[in-house]
KOLPA-797611 format. One record per residue (C-alpha): x, y, z; chain; residue number from 1. Coordinates in nm, 2 decimals, m for minus. Each point is the difference from the previous one (the first is absolute). Last residue first. Layout:
<r><xx>X</xx><yy>Y</yy><zz>Z</zz><kette>A</kette><nr>NUM</nr></r>
...
This chain:
<r><xx>m19.82</xx><yy>0.76</yy><zz>m5.77</zz><kette>A</kette><nr>134</nr></r>
<r><xx>0.03</xx><yy>0.27</yy><zz>m0.31</zz><kette>A</kette><nr>133</nr></r>
<r><xx>m0.33</xx><yy>0.11</yy><zz>m0.13</zz><kette>A</kette><nr>132</nr></r>
<r><xx>0.06</xx><yy>0.11</yy><zz>m0.37</zz><kette>A</kette><nr>131</nr></r>
<r><xx>m0.31</xx><yy>0.22</yy><zz>m0.07</zz><kette>A</kette><nr>130</nr></r>
<r><xx>m0.17</xx><yy>m0.07</yy><zz>m0.33</zz><kette>A</kette><nr>129</nr></r>
<r><xx>m0.04</xx><yy>0.25</yy><zz>m0.27</zz><kette>A</kette><nr>128</nr></r>
<r><xx>m0.21</xx><yy>m0.04</yy><zz>m0.32</zz><kette>A</kette><nr>127</nr></r>
<r><xx>0.01</xx><yy>0.22</yy><zz>m0.29</zz><kette>A</kette><nr>126</nr></r>
<r><xx>m0.22</xx><yy>0.00</yy><zz>m0.31</zz><kette>A</kette><nr>125</nr></r>
<r><xx>m0.06</xx><yy>0.18</yy><zz>m0.34</zz><kette>A</kette><nr>124</nr></r>
<r><xx>0.33</xx><yy>0.16</yy><zz>m0.05</zz><kette>A</kette><nr>123</nr></r>
<r><xx>0.02</xx><yy>0.17</yy><zz>m0.35</zz><kette>A</kette><nr>122</nr></r>
<r><xx>0.24</xx><yy>m0.05</yy><zz>m0.27</zz><kette>A</kette><nr>121</nr></r>
<r><xx>m0.05</xx><yy>0.19</yy><zz>m0.34</zz><kette>A</kette><nr>120</nr></r>
<r><xx>m0.07</xx><yy>m0.09</yy><zz>m0.37</zz><kette>A</kette><nr>119</nr></r>
<r><xx>m0.40</xx><yy>m0.01</yy><zz>0.01</zz><kette>A</kette><nr>118</nr></r>
<r><xx>0.01</xx><yy>m0.23</yy><zz>0.30</zz><kette>A</kette><nr>117</nr></r>
<r><xx>0.32</xx><yy>m0.18</yy><zz>0.15</zz><kette>A</kette><nr>116</nr></r>
<r><xx>m0.09</xx><yy>m0.14</yy><zz>0.35</zz><kette>A</kette><nr>115</nr></r>
<r><xx>0.16</xx><yy>0.00</yy><zz>0.32</zz><kette>A</kette><nr>114</nr></r>
<r><xx>m0.02</xx><yy>m0.21</yy><zz>0.29</zz><kette>A</kette><nr>113</nr></r>
<r><xx>0.15</xx><yy>0.08</yy><zz>0.33</zz><kette>A</kette><nr>112</nr></r>
<r><xx>0.08</xx><yy>m0.25</yy><zz>0.27</zz><kette>A</kette><nr>111</nr></r>
<r><xx>0.14</xx><yy>0.09</yy><zz>0.35</zz><kette>A</kette><nr>110</nr></r>
<r><xx>0.19</xx><yy>m0.15</yy><zz>0.31</zz><kette>A</kette><nr>109</nr></r>
<r><xx>0.00</xx><yy>0.26</yy><zz>0.29</zz><kette>A</kette><nr>108</nr></r>
<r><xx>0.23</xx><yy>0.10</yy><zz>0.25</zz><kette>A</kette><nr>107</nr></r>
<r><xx>m0.12</xx><yy>0.26</yy><zz>0.25</zz><kette>A</kette><nr>106</nr></r>
<r><xx>m0.20</xx><yy>0.30</yy><zz>0.01</zz><kette>A</kette><nr>105</nr></r>
<r><xx>m0.32</xx><yy>0.18</yy><zz>0.13</zz><kette>A</kette><nr>104</nr></r>
<r><xx>m0.09</xx><yy>0.31</yy><zz>0.20</zz><kette>A</kette><nr>103</nr></r>
<r><xx>m0.34</xx><yy>0.07</yy><zz>0.09</zz><kette>A</kette><nr>102</nr></r>
<r><xx>m0.15</xx><yy>0.35</yy><zz>m0.08</zz><kette>A</kette><nr>101</nr></r>
<r><xx>m0.22</xx><yy>m0.12</yy><zz>m0.30</zz><kette>A</kette><nr>100</nr></r>
<r><xx>0.29</xx><yy>m0.17</yy><zz>m0.14</zz><kette>A</kette><nr>99</nr></r>
<r><xx>0.36</xx><yy>0.10</yy><zz>0.07</zz><kette>A</kette><nr>98</nr></r>
<r><xx>0.31</xx><yy>m0.15</yy><zz>m0.15</zz><kette>A</kette><nr>97</nr></r>
<r><xx>0.30</xx><yy>m0.21</yy><zz>0.01</zz><kette>A</kette><nr>96</nr></r>
<r><xx>0.10</xx><yy>m0.26</yy><zz>m0.27</zz><kette>A</kette><nr>95</nr></r>
<r><xx>0.23</xx><yy>m0.30</yy><zz>m0.01</zz><kette>A</kette><nr>94</nr></r>
<r><xx>m0.03</xx><yy>m0.20</yy><zz>m0.32</zz><kette>A</kette><nr>93</nr></r>
<r><xx>0.06</xx><yy>m0.38</yy><zz>m0.13</zz><kette>A</kette><nr>92</nr></r>
<r><xx>m0.10</xx><yy>m0.03</yy><zz>m0.38</zz><kette>A</kette><nr>91</nr></r>
<r><xx>m0.20</xx><yy>m0.17</yy><zz>m0.26</zz><kette>A</kette><nr>90</nr></r>
<r><xx>m0.10</xx><yy>0.15</yy><zz>m0.34</zz><kette>A</kette><nr>89</nr></r>
<r><xx>m0.25</xx><yy>m0.16</yy><zz>m0.23</zz><kette>A</kette><nr>88</nr></r>
<r><xx>0.02</xx><yy>0.14</yy><zz>m0.35</zz><kette>A</kette><nr>87</nr></r>
<r><xx>m0.28</xx><yy>m0.04</yy><zz>m0.27</zz><kette>A</kette><nr>86</nr></r>
<r><xx>m0.01</xx><yy>0.08</yy><zz>m0.38</zz><kette>A</kette><nr>85</nr></r>
<r><xx>0.20</xx><yy>m0.31</yy><zz>m0.09</zz><kette>A</kette><nr>84</nr></r>
<r><xx>0.09</xx><yy>m0.18</yy><zz>0.32</zz><kette>A</kette><nr>83</nr></r>
<r><xx>0.26</xx><yy>0.22</yy><zz>0.17</zz><kette>A</kette><nr>82</nr></r>
<r><xx>0.16</xx><yy>m0.11</yy><zz>0.35</zz><kette>A</kette><nr>81</nr></r>
<r><xx>0.14</xx><yy>0.26</yy><zz>0.21</zz><kette>A</kette><nr>80</nr></r>
<r><xx>0.21</xx><yy>m0.05</yy><zz>0.32</zz><kette>A</kette><nr>79</nr></r>
<r><xx>0.08</xx><yy>0.21</yy><zz>0.31</zz><kette>A</kette><nr>78</nr></r>
<r><xx>0.21</xx><yy>m0.13</yy><zz>0.30</zz><kette>A</kette><nr>77</nr></r>
<r><xx>0.02</xx><yy>0.36</yy><zz>0.14</zz><kette>A</kette><nr>76</nr></r>
<r><xx>m0.22</xx><yy>0.31</yy><zz>0.02</zz><kette>A</kette><nr>75</nr></r>
<r><xx>m0.01</xx><yy>0.28</yy><zz>0.25</zz><kette>A</kette><nr>74</nr></r>
<r><xx>m0.32</xx><yy>0.22</yy><zz>0.02</zz><kette>A</kette><nr>73</nr></r>
<r><xx>0.02</xx><yy>0.28</yy><zz>0.22</zz><kette>A</kette><nr>72</nr></r>
<r><xx>m0.22</xx><yy>0.28</yy><zz>0.13</zz><kette>A</kette><nr>71</nr></r>
<r><xx>m0.34</xx><yy>m0.11</yy><zz>m0.15</zz><kette>A</kette><nr>70</nr></r>
<r><xx>m0.28</xx><yy>0.21</yy><zz>0.08</zz><kette>A</kette><nr>69</nr></r>
<r><xx>m0.38</xx><yy>m0.14</yy><zz>0.00</zz><kette>A</kette><nr>68</nr></r>
<r><xx>m0.26</xx><yy>0.25</yy><zz>0.13</zz><kette>A</kette><nr>67</nr></r>
<r><xx>0.16</xx><yy>0.30</yy><zz>m0.15</zz><kette>A</kette><nr>66</nr></r>
<r><xx>m0.31</xx><yy>0.07</yy><zz>m0.20</zz><kette>A</kette><nr>65</nr></r>
<r><xx>0.19</xx><yy>m0.07</yy><zz>m0.35</zz><kette>A</kette><nr>64</nr></r>
<r><xx>0.15</xx><yy>m0.33</yy><zz>0.12</zz><kette>A</kette><nr>63</nr></r>
<r><xx>m0.34</xx><yy>m0.13</yy><zz>0.14</zz><kette>A</kette><nr>62</nr></r>
<r><xx>m0.19</xx><yy>0.14</yy><zz>m0.33</zz><kette>A</kette><nr>61</nr></r>
<r><xx>0.26</xx><yy>m0.17</yy><zz>m0.21</zz><kette>A</kette><nr>60</nr></r>
<r><xx>m0.03</xx><yy>m0.35</yy><zz>0.17</zz><kette>A</kette><nr>59</nr></r>
<r><xx>m0.40</xx><yy>0.04</yy><zz>m0.01</zz><kette>A</kette><nr>58</nr></r>
<r><xx>m0.01</xx><yy>0.07</yy><zz>m0.34</zz><kette>A</kette><nr>57</nr></r>
<r><xx>0.24</xx><yy>m0.27</yy><zz>m0.10</zz><kette>A</kette><nr>56</nr></r>
<r><xx>m0.18</xx><yy>m0.29</yy><zz>0.18</zz><kette>A</kette><nr>55</nr></r>
<r><xx>0.05</xx><yy>m0.09</yy><zz>0.38</zz><kette>A</kette><nr>54</nr></r>
<r><xx>m0.02</xx><yy>m0.32</yy><zz>0.17</zz><kette>A</kette><nr>53</nr></r>
<r><xx>0.07</xx><yy>m0.07</yy><zz>0.37</zz><kette>A</kette><nr>52</nr></r>
<r><xx>0.19</xx><yy>m0.35</yy><zz>0.06</zz><kette>A</kette><nr>51</nr></r>
<r><xx>0.21</xx><yy>0.18</yy><zz>0.27</zz><kette>A</kette><nr>50</nr></r>
<r><xx>0.30</xx><yy>0.00</yy><zz>m0.21</zz><kette>A</kette><nr>49</nr></r>
<r><xx>m0.19</xx><yy>0.20</yy><zz>m0.25</zz><kette>A</kette><nr>48</nr></r>
<r><xx>m0.16</xx><yy>m0.16</yy><zz>m0.33</zz><kette>A</kette><nr>47</nr></r>
<r><xx>0.03</xx><yy>0.29</yy><zz>m0.25</zz><kette>A</kette><nr>46</nr></r>
<r><xx>m0.24</xx><yy>m0.03</yy><zz>m0.31</zz><kette>A</kette><nr>45</nr></r>
<r><xx>0.07</xx><yy>0.20</yy><zz>m0.33</zz><kette>A</kette><nr>44</nr></r>
<r><xx>m0.30</xx><yy>m0.03</yy><zz>m0.25</zz><kette>A</kette><nr>43</nr></r>
<r><xx>0.05</xx><yy>0.37</yy><zz>m0.13</zz><kette>A</kette><nr>42</nr></r>
<r><xx>0.40</xx><yy>m0.10</yy><zz>m0.03</zz><kette>A</kette><nr>41</nr></r>
<r><xx>0.25</xx><yy>0.16</yy><zz>0.22</zz><kette>A</kette><nr>40</nr></r>
<r><xx>0.27</xx><yy>0.20</yy><zz>m0.14</zz><kette>A</kette><nr>39</nr></r>
<r><xx>m0.17</xx><yy>0.29</yy><zz>m0.14</zz><kette>A</kette><nr>38</nr></r>
<r><xx>m0.24</xx><yy>0.07</yy><zz>0.29</zz><kette>A</kette><nr>37</nr></r>
<r><xx>0.30</xx><yy>m0.06</yy><zz>0.23</zz><kette>A</kette><nr>36</nr></r>
<r><xx>0.21</xx><yy>0.26</yy><zz>m0.19</zz><kette>A</kette><nr>35</nr></r>
<r><xx>m0.28</xx><yy>0.25</yy><zz>0.03</zz><kette>A</kette><nr>34</nr></r>
<r><xx>m0.03</xx><yy>m0.07</yy><zz>0.36</zz><kette>A</kette><nr>33</nr></r>
<r><xx>0.34</xx><yy>0.07</yy><zz>0.09</zz><kette>A</kette><nr>32</nr></r>
<r><xx>0.04</xx><yy>m0.08</yy><zz>0.38</zz><kette>A</kette><nr>31</nr></r>
<r><xx>0.36</xx><yy>0.05</yy><zz>m0.01</zz><kette>A</kette><nr>30</nr></r>
<r><xx>0.07</xx><yy>m0.35</yy><zz>0.14</zz><kette>A</kette><nr>29</nr></r>
<r><xx>m0.29</xx><yy>m0.16</yy><zz>m0.17</zz><kette>A</kette><nr>28</nr></r>
<r><xx>0.10</xx><yy>0.15</yy><zz>m0.33</zz><kette>A</kette><nr>27</nr></r>
<r><xx>0.37</xx><yy>m0.10</yy><zz>0.04</zz><kette>A</kette><nr>26</nr></r>
<r><xx>m0.11</xx><yy>m0.37</yy><zz>0.06</zz><kette>A</kette><nr>25</nr></r>
<r><xx>m0.21</xx><yy>0.02</yy><zz>m0.30</zz><kette>A</kette><nr>24</nr></r>
<r><xx>0.27</xx><yy>0.14</yy><zz>m0.18</zz><kette>A</kette><nr>23</nr></r>
<r><xx>0.22</xx><yy>m0.27</yy><zz>0.09</zz><kette>A</kette><nr>22</nr></r>
<r><xx>m0.26</xx><yy>m0.24</yy><zz>m0.09</zz><kette>A</kette><nr>21</nr></r>
<r><xx>m0.02</xx><yy>0.14</yy><zz>m0.36</zz><kette>A</kette><nr>20</nr></r>
<r><xx>0.36</xx><yy>0.00</yy><zz>m0.06</zz><kette>A</kette><nr>19</nr></r>
<r><xx>0.03</xx><yy>m0.36</yy><zz>0.10</zz><kette>A</kette><nr>18</nr></r>
<r><xx>m0.29</xx><yy>m0.06</yy><zz>m0.23</zz><kette>A</kette><nr>17</nr></r>
<r><xx>0.17</xx><yy>0.16</yy><zz>m0.29</zz><kette>A</kette><nr>16</nr></r>
<r><xx>0.33</xx><yy>m0.18</yy><zz>0.06</zz><kette>A</kette><nr>15</nr></r>
<r><xx>m0.14</xx><yy>m0.34</yy><zz>0.03</zz><kette>A</kette><nr>14</nr></r>
<r><xx>m0.21</xx><yy>0.10</yy><zz>m0.35</zz><kette>A</kette><nr>13</nr></r>
<r><xx>0.34</xx><yy>0.07</yy><zz>m0.15</zz><kette>A</kette><nr>12</nr></r>
<r><xx>0.14</xx><yy>m0.31</yy><zz>0.07</zz><kette>A</kette><nr>11</nr></r>
<r><xx>m0.24</xx><yy>m0.27</yy><zz>0.14</zz><kette>A</kette><nr>10</nr></r>
<r><xx>0.14</xx><yy>m0.24</yy><zz>0.21</zz><kette>A</kette><nr>9</nr></r>
<r><xx>0.12</xx><yy>m0.06</yy><zz>0.37</zz><kette>A</kette><nr>8</nr></r>
<r><xx>0.05</xx><yy>0.32</yy><zz>0.15</zz><kette>A</kette><nr>7</nr></r>
<r><xx>0.23</xx><yy>0.15</yy><zz>0.25</zz><kette>A</kette><nr>6</nr></r>
<r><xx>m0.01</xx><yy>0.34</yy><zz>0.20</zz><kette>A</kette><nr>5</nr></r>
<r><xx>m0.40</xx><yy>0.05</yy><zz>m0.05</zz><kette>A</kette><nr>4</nr></r>
<r><xx>m0.14</xx><yy>0.26</yy><zz>0.21</zz><kette>A</kette><nr>3</nr></r>
<r><xx>m0.32</xx><yy>m0.14</yy><zz>0.10</zz><kette>A</kette><nr>2</nr></r>
<r><xx>m0.30</xx><yy>0.14</yy><zz>0.18</zz><kette>A</kette><nr>1</nr></r>
């Protein structure tokens, strides 16, 4: 998930998308499912670092039940690119949490895609890839 500290273009759209993604991270950390329902589009897809895929209802359900708990999310090297009504965000993050009793954490490269529909931005896609240092 992406907190944007820099942007390449987009003016107000960049600011709006930045705020959306900050709210997304806060909702995950606070387990605020009502906020997640608003931030994520109905057709949202999350591709986990393991390659598993979750849709919106699955992600919200995992957060609501406590099966997925984020303890920290720290983001760096973020950029946003605006293409009309679509925003593509890339970042490098360090996260820590627990999923179904198993701790997870580490450094990740992530991509978020947001789309502006009916005058408001929503996140439609997230992919996180673990950074493996050799």
